[in-house]
C-alpha positions, 0 to 999 in steps of 0.5 A, spaced: 483 565 502 489 560 503 484 555 506 480 554 500 485 551 495 487 546 501 479 544 502 478 543 494 484 539 494 482 534 499 475 534 496 478 532 489 482 527 492 476 524 495 472 524 489 478 520 485 479 515 490 471 514 490 472 513 482 476 506 483 473 500 484 476 494 487 477 488 483 480 483 487 484 482 493 488 476 494 493 474 500 500 470 500 506 470 504 513 472 505 518 468 509 524 472 512 529 469 517 525 463 518 518 467 520 512 467 515 508 474 514 502 475 510 501 479 504 495 482 502 494 485 494 488 489 492 487 490 485 483 496 483 481 499 476 481 506 476 479 510 469 479 503 466 487 502 468 488 496 473 493 498 479 495 494 485 497 495 492 501 490 496 502 490 504 505 485 508 502 485 515 508 485 520 506 486 528 499 489 526 502 494 521 501 494 514 507 495 510 507 497 503 511 493 498 512 491 490 512 484 489 514 485 482 521 488 485 526 483 487 526 483 495 521 489 496 517 485 500 522 482 504 525 489 505 518 491 507 518 486 513 525 488 515 522 496 515 516 493 519 520 490 524 524 496 526 518 500 528 518 502 535 512 506 535 505 507 532 504 507 524 503 514 524 510 515 527 513 514 520 508 516 514 513 513 509 511 506 512 504 506 510 504 510 504 499 508 499 503 506 493 500 503 487 503 500 481 500 499 474 499 492 472 500 489 465 495 489 460 491 482 461 
């Protein structure tokens, strides 16, 4: 009986994810200690509300950051550089964190 709520939760999250539409994807860069790292920002529209997610690519790993917060992407690079194992060894490293975009 306890499996049913878990299965329903997984199905519901899948349906919610399917309702989001990718509006735009842009790339940029951030420089830390003289080295440049690529950023990828994905903008989505869900229930009429725009959101975005930015990742910094560090040694093959995607590390989430929020470019609207000063130093966030630089700190993401430093977190990525401290990785010693696979990304799954640190679930917080790759957490999907979307931030709301201001109204157009």
